N, C-alpha and C positions, 0 to 999 in steps of 0.2 A: 431660479429657485429649485432646490433639491426636493424631490418628492417621489412618491411611488404610487402606482396604480393599484388600488385595493380591489376594485371590481369594475367590470364594464360589460355593457350590452350594446347592441346597435343604437347609436345616437345618444348614448349615456355613458358617463365615465365618473367614477368616484376616485379622487386622489387624496393622498395624505401628505401634508407638508412636514418635512423632517425638521421640526423645531420643537422645543420643550413646551412652549405655550404660545398662544396667539392672542394678542390684544384686540380690543374692539376696533381700534383704528386700523390695525393690520387686516382684520377680517373685512372691513369696509373697503380698503384699498384693493385687496385681492378680488373681491366681488365686482367692484367697479371696473377693474382691469379686464377680467374675464368677460364681462358683459359687452365690452366694446370690441372684442375679438370677432372678426367677420365669420359668420356661420354659427355662432353660439346663440342659442335661443333662450336659455334660462340657466341661472346659476344660483346655487345655495351653498353658503359657507357656514360651517359649524366651528365656532371658535373654541369650544370646549375640547373638541377632539382634534383640532387642526386639520379637519377634512373639508373637501369641497366637492359638490356634485355638479357636473357640467352636462347640460343637454345641448346637442349640436346637430346641424344638418349639413355639415361640410366634411371634408376629408379629415380622417382621424389624425393624420400626420400634422396637419395645420394646427390643431388644438394642442397637441403635444409640444410642438415647436413654440407656440405662444406661452405655454406654461413654463417651459424650460428657460425662456428669455425673460421671465418676470423677475423683478426685484422691487422690494418695498421702497427703497430710496429713489429709484428712477420713476416710480409711479406715484410718488407722494402727492403730486398735484391732483390726482384723481380722487383723493379723500373727500367725501362729502362734508359740507360745512356743518350739517346737522344729521345725526344718525339716530335711528330708533333702536339700534341693537342693544345699547346699554339699558335703555328703559325696558325693553322686552325681558332682558335678563333679570332686572330688578323685580318685575312682577312674577316671573316664573319662580324665583326664589321665595317671594312672599307666599305664593300659592303652595309651594312644596312644604315650607316650614309650618304653615297653618295646618295642613293635613298631617304632617309629622307630629306636631304637638298634640293634636287631637288623638292620634293613635297611641302615643306614649301615655297620655293622661288616662285613656280608657283601659289600657293594658296593665299599667304598673302603679297608678295612684290609688290609694284606698278610698273608699266611699266618703268618709268625712272630709278628706282633703279635696276631693272633687266637688263636694257641696260648697265648701268655702270658696273655691275658685269660681264656681258658678255665680255665687252671690257677689263677688268682687267684680266679675265681668259684666254682670247685669246692670251695674250702676251707670255705665255709659248709655245703654239703651233706655233705661228708665228716665235718666236725666234728659235725654233728647225728647222723649215723649212729653215730659212735664214742661219743657221749654215751649213746645208747640202749643200746649194748652194755655200756658201763660200769655202767649201772643194771640190767643183767641182762634187758633187754627186746629182743625181735626184732620191730620194728614197721616201719611204712612208711619212715621215714628210713633204715633199714638197707638196704632195697631200692634206694632212690634213690642212696645213697652207693656201693653195690656196682656198680650199672649205670654210674655216672659213672667210677668208679675203673677198672673193667675196660676201658671204652672208651679211656681215656687210656693205660693200660698197653699197649694194642694200637696206640697211636699214632693212633687215630681221634678226633682232637680235634674234628672237625666234628660227629660224632655226639654227643660229650659236650656240646658247645655247644648243639646242638639240644635235647638232653634237659633241660639247665638252663633254656633259654629257655621250653620248654613247662611245666616245673615252676613257673617264675616267673609265667607267665600264669595257671596254675591257682591259685597262692597268692593273686594279686590278685583273681581272680574269686571264690574261696572267701571271702576276707575281706569283699569288697564285698557279695556276696549275703547273707552272714550278718548283717553290720551293718545292711544295709538292712531285712532282715526283722525284726530285733530292734527297730530304731528305729520301724518302722511299728507293731509290736505294742505297744511301750511308749507310743506316742502314744495308741493306743486305750485303754490302761489308765490314763492320767493321771487325776489327781484331778478330780472334778467336784462341787463343793459350792456350792450357790447362796447360802445365808444362814447367819449365825452370830450368837450372842448376844454383843454388844459391851458391855463395862462402861463406863458414863459416870457423870458426877457426878449425873445425875438417875435413875440406875438402869440395868438391863439393857434394851437395845433390840436388835431383830432387824434386821441390816443385811446387804447383799450382801457376800460374802467379799472381793470386789475393793476394797472401801472400807477394809479393815483394813490398818493400817500397822505397821511394826516399832515396838515400844514400847507399842502398845495392849494392853489386857487383854480376854480373851474367856473365857466360861464354857462348859464342855462337861459334860453330865450323862450318866447311864446310857443306853447305846444310841447315843450320839452319836459322830460321827466328828470327830477332831481335824483341822481344816482346814489348820493352819499350824504350822511348827516353833516351839517356844518352851520357856520354863521355867515350872514350876509355882510360883506365888506363894502359893497357899493351897488348902486342901482336900486330899482323899485319894481316889485312884481306882485301880482295877485296869484296866490298859490292855492290850489285845490288840494286839501289834505283830509278828505272825507274818510279814506281808508285807514288813517292813523288816529284821528281825533273824533270822527263821526260828524264833524261840522259840514252841513250841506252846502254852505256858501264859501267862496274863495276868501282867503285871509290875506290882507295887505302885509307884505314883508318889505322892510326898509333896512338901512344900515344898522347892524347890531341885532337884527332879528334872527331867530334860529329856524332852520328848515330841516325837514326829515327826508330820509331816503324813501323813494317810492311816491312822493307827492309830485304834483304837476303844476307847471307855470301856465296859468290860463291867459295872462296878459302881462306884458312888460318883459324885462330881463334883469338878471342880477348876477353879481360876482360873489362866489361863495368860497370861504376858506374851510376846507375839509377838516373835520374833527375826528371822524371815525372812518376806518378803512372799509373796503368792500364787504358788504353784508352785515356790518356792525349794527346790531339793534333791530334790523328790519324783521328778521325771522320771529323774534320774540314778540314784537308788536302785532304781527299777523296772527300768531297763536292767541294773543289776548283778544284781538278783534273777533276771532272765530268763537271763542269761549264766552265772551260777554255780550255780543251784539244780539239782542233779542229781535231786532228788526229783520235779521237774516233767517229767522226760523220760518219754516213753512206753516201754512194755516193748519194742516193736518197734524203737524208736530205740536203746535200750541194747543190744538184741540185735545190731543192725547194727554198732554200734561195737565190741562184743566180738568179733563174727565177723570183722570186718575185721582186727583184730590177730591173731586166731588163725590166719588164712590166710597171714600173712606167712612163717612157717617153711615151709609147704608150697610157696609160690612159690620160695623159695630152694632147697628140696629138688628141685623139678622142674627148676630151672635146672641144678643139679649133675648130675642124672640124665641130662638131654639131652646135657650135655657128655661124660659118661662113655660114653654110648652112641654118639654121633656123632663125638666129638673135634673138634667144630666150634664154635669160640668164637662165631661170628656167630649160629648157631642158638640157642645157649644165651643169648646176650645178648638176642636177640629175645624169648625167653620171659621173661627178667628184666625187660624193659621193661613188661610187663603185670602188673598186680596188681588185685585186687578191692577193695582197701582204700579207695583214693581215692574211687571212686564211691559205695561204701557209706557212708563217713563223711560225705561232702558232701551227697549227694542226700537221705538220710533226714531229717536235721535241717531241711534247707531245705523239704522237703515238709510237715513238721509246722508250721514257722513260717508257711509259706504258707497252710495251712489255718486257723491261728489268725488270721492277718491277714484272710483271706476271711470268717471268722466275724465279725470286727469290723465289716465293711462291712454286715452285717445286724443291727447293734446287739447283738452277742454278744461279751462280753469273756471270753476263756478264759485262765486263768493258767498253763497248762502242757499239753504234748502228751499226758501220760498221762490227762488228763481227757477229751480227745476220744476216746482209745482206750476209756476206761471207758464213755462214752456209746454207742459203737459195739457194745460187747460186753454191754451191760446187758440184763437180762431182767426187771427190776422197777423201776418208777417209783413213787415215793411223793410224793403231793401234800399240802401244807397247803391248807386251804380258804380262810380269810379272807385276802384280798389276793392270792391266787394263782389259784384257780379262780373267785374272785369279784373284783370290781373293787377296786383298792387305795384307792378313794375312796368308802367307804360313806357313807350319809347318815342323819341323825337323822330318824326318822319322827315321833316325839312325845316329849314330856317329861311324865312323870306325877309330880307332887309328892305327898309324904306329910308327915304331922306338922304340918300347917298352913302349910307353906312355900309361897312364891310361885314359879311356874314359871320366870320369868325369873331370879330370884335364885339358884335351885339350878343353873340352866344356866350362869349367870355364874361361880359357884363351881367347877363342874365344869371349865369351860374354863380357869380360872385354874390348876388343877392339871395338866390334860392337855396344855397347850401346850408343856410342857418335854420331851415324849417323842414319838418319831417313829412310833408304831404307827398303823395306818390308822384304828382305832376312835377313838383320841385326836384325830386330825386331823378326824374327822367332828364331834366335839363342838365343837372350836375353830371350825370353819367355820360351824356352825349359830349359835354365839354372834355371830360376825361378821355373818352374814346378818341377824340380828335387831337389830344395832346395839348389842349388849351389851358395852361396853368395860369391862374389868376391871383393877383395880390389883393389884399383888402384895401380898396381905394375909397370905399363908401363910408359915410358917417353911420350913426346909429340906425339900425334897421327896424322899421315898424311893420308889424303884420296885422292886416285887417282881415278878420275872419270871414271866409267865404268870398272874399274879394281879391286880395292880392298883397303885394309887398311894396313898401314905399321907403325910399332913402334919398341920399344926396351924394352926387359924385361931381367933383370939380366945380362946386357951386351950383350945379343944376339938379333939379328934382328929378328923380328916376322912379318910375312906377312899373310894375309888372303884375299882370293878373287878368281878370275877366274883361269882356267887352264893356259890361256895365261899369266896372270900376275905373277902367282907363279912360273911357270916352265920356261917360255921364258924370261920374263922381269927380274925377280929376280934370275933366275938360280938355283932354288931349285932342288934337286934330290930325286928320290925314294930310300928309304933305301935298301941296298943290301939284296937280298934274299926275298924281298916282292913285286917283280914285278908281280907275278902271282896274288897275293891278289889285287893289284892295277888294273889289267886287268879285274878282276871279279866284279868291282863296278857295282851296279845295274843301268841299263840304263834308267829306267822309272823315275828317279829322277834328279833334278838339283843338282850340286855339288859345294860346297865351299871347297877350299883347304887351309889348315893351314900349314905353314912352319915355323920352328924355327931353326935359325942358318944355313940356307941353306939346310935343310933336311925336307922332308915331315913328318909332325907329325900327321895329321889327315885329313880325308875327311868327311865333314858333308853333308849328303844326305837330301835334302829339297824337300818335295812334294808341288807341286804348283797346287792346284785344280782349274779346270776351272769353271768359273761362270756359274750357271745353266741357266741364261738368255742370255748367250753370243750368242748362235745360233739364238734365237728369235730376238735379236737386229740386227744381220747381215741380217736376212731375212726381218725384218721391214725396214731397211735402203734401201735394194734393192727395196722393194715395194714403198718406198717413192721417188724413182727416182734417187738413187745414183748408178751409173753404175760400180764403181770401188772401191773395199774395199781391203785394203792391210794390212798385218801384218808384222812387223819387230821386230826381237828379237836377243838377244845375245846368245840364247840357240842353241843347236845342230840342225843339219839338221833333224834328226829323230824326235825330239820333236816338232819342228816347223811344219813339214809336218803332224804329227798326229793331232795337234791342228787345223791347217788350214782345213783339211779334215773333222774334226768333226763339225765345226761351219759354214762351207761354205764360207770361205774367198776366194776371187778371185786370189790374189797373195800373196806370202809370201817370206821373206828373212831371212836367219838364220845367226848366228855368225856375226852380224853387230856391228859396233862401233858407238858412238854418231855422229861422223862426216858423217858416211854412211847414217844415217837417214836424216840429214839435206841436204846432197848432192842429195838424191833421190827427196826430195821435190823441191829442186832447179831445177832439170831436168824436173819435172812435170810442174813447172811454165813456163819454156822455151817452153814446148809443148802447152802452152795456157790453162792449167787446173787450176781450183780452188781447193786448197788442205786444208783439215782439219786434224790436228794431235791430237791424244789422247795419253797421257802418264802420268806417275806418278813419275818418278825418276829423280835424278840429271842428269843422262846421257841422258834424253829426252829433257832437256832444250834447246839445240841448234835447234832441230827440231821444238819444240813448238814456238820458236821465228821466225823461217823461214816460217812457215805455214801462210796462210791467216787468220786462226783462230786456236790458240792452246788451247786445252781442257785438263785440269788436273783433276786428281782424288783427292778428298779432303784428303784422307788418305795417299797420297803420300808425297814426299819430299817438304819442304817449298819453295825451289827455283823453283820447277816445278809449284807450284801454283802462285808464284810471276810472273814468266815469262809468264804464260798462260794468254790468253785473256778471257777464260771462265773456271769456276770451277764447277765440279759436287760434290755436298755435300751429295747426297744420298748414301745409302749402295749398290745400284745396278746401272745398266746401262740403266734402262728404261727411266731415265731422258734424255738420248740422243735422243730418239724418240720424247720426249716432246719438247726438244730444237729445233729439226727440224720442228716440227709442229708450234711452236710459231714463228719461223723465217719465215716460209712460210706464216703464217697468217698476220704477220706484213707487208710483201711485198704486199699481196693482199689488205690490208687496205690502204696502202700508194697510190697505184695505183687507188683505188676506190675514195679516197679523192681528188686526182688530177681531176678525171672526174667530181665529184660533185661540186667542187669549180669552175672550169672553166665553167661548164654548167650553174649553178645557177647564177653566176655573169654576164655571157653573157646575160642571160635572163633579169636581172635587168637593164643592160645597154640599151638593146633594148626597154624595157618598158619606161625607163626614156627619151630616145631620142624621143620616140613617144608621149611624154607628158602625158602618162597614170599614171606614178608615180611621185609625187612631190619629191624634194630633201630630205626632212626629212624622208619620207617613204622609199626611196631608202637606205638612211643611216641606218635606223632602220632594214630593212630586211637584208642588207649586214652584219651588226654587229651581228644580231640574227643568221644568217646562220654560221658565223664564230664561234660563241659561241656553237651552236649545234654540229657542226663537231668536234670542239675541245673537248667538253665534251664527245662525243661519242668515241673519240680517247683515252680517259682515261680508258675506260672499257676494260675488257679482251676480246680478239678476238677469241682465239683458243679453249677455253673450254678444254684445254689439261688436261690429267690425268698423274699422276706420273708413272703409269704402263699402257701402251697402246699397243695394237696390231693393225696392219693394216688390215682393212676389205675390202679395195678397195681404189680407188683414193680419195674418199670424206669423208670417215668415219673411226672411231676408235671404238674398243670395248675392254673391259678388258680381259686380258689373263686368 
């Protein structure tokens, strides 16, 4: 790309692209390209001037070389699917032309014409107020309509015009900030699925989701996320589509049924003919979900909205009282110009959306404000062990064959079954087979996944099962081969065990090491220091393993050999005891507990259904984001309570000054709207200054580990 350097200082460079104009897409591509350059910390692209400001902490020559090598065509793939740049320009123009029209009207239009325009514009506001009254509601539009009507009846058309101008500016800013916040949040929640099973003439192959085209057929099994919109052509599945339709229960999908991208197969499997390419329709549905789902609003957010409406009659009553006492319409109107509703209704949702957006910058996807509130108020955190407190990528330590089987052959068979399911233990088996070069063909029949137990299928007419001790020996009735009891008793206790049974006889035991996350102990200590009194671990592992982990990281309570329903029941008992509970998990077996908790947190590398059911997803490779989440949540609640105090205090002052005749109506309206704007814009900024890796230094501060 041809460009020139306009200005530069240490670590900062402003460049100008030598082109006549820059489209929104080109600006997005250039910004995305520069952001992925190593050493570049921040980029701002100005499409109007064809300029870009680059902040960097690397060698200057590297940045220049990257800029010189850039081309729009070669970097087209970097263009974001959805961009807020066009929307931002739209509202910037709306704001500019609103101010410009006001200036032209004031400077060049004669008074009679300005009066006529004020009367015409007032119809919108008066109509809105009347509609509220007709529906039996006394809300903010009634206040606005009353103020405008009283001003015009007094012949004060200038004040009425000023009120309408300020209301118009407020509406633009309200709509802009809300849409921008929602768009940023939706972008962070957009679907991110890397690979999918594609049906071909030669069988099922694992391909990147971007290679799938409309008309292709894909297969999704239990625990898998449906990556693309389409129609079921065969199979039967129970699909959790809560994030799309709001239905809390899984929906049965059979041949001919339509499925949506981002929903999850809870049980069964289905073959889907794709109708929309990657990303089609998902983003828009997320936006709709965020905007319409009342259940996602925090308690304080709902309280602010309700309080704002409840205060309107009192504002009208105070206006009437001032007029009765003073018989001064100007003083009464000055009081009428001030209400608490606008600031409360605007700043609180913006603060929540801003916190959700801030969380997304730390690889935290939060589906609603009430879940941030729950994290801030929580007094109990419940952790799953495998894949949560331990790494999501356990490793096979050894394979112990039984019944005369060959080690490689039993591992090959195990990988053939386990590759269809996303659990971390299954991934470990598949990875070990790949490491040993054991390529396997699909020899089994339909695979059945039993949650929290294992996998069942049929190979060469024999039933094959792989999973937990309880599943293989108790549920399926497999037996240890005669004469190998001693070998079985000598299994190493330091590992987790997967048992493989063929035809009712134990064929192999796969020993899996499940290394503890290095940061686990620090996270537990950090949560204690942040005021969480009760930290609990629940696992399906043995008592010995659970006790060892709990003692190592400082967990307050632990429970071993639990089933999915045990986790959910525990959370239910905690709720009955009046406690706020947060659940962290990663597997299909954690989904009941994630749903039961006040806020469920899933690990990104875990099962798709866990991420779907969860209210918050951690996308980072470590758990430090958990401390960041707590800090962002606490900061949000502090901001909301501070906004309450500032809004109530400032507007009470304006009411008193107006009632005393010190402030005229237009000035009261101006100061009221200005304060609303200032508080709302401040609510858009990050509050917590959280880091992705933080340690607690006390009640008020953080430092890097």
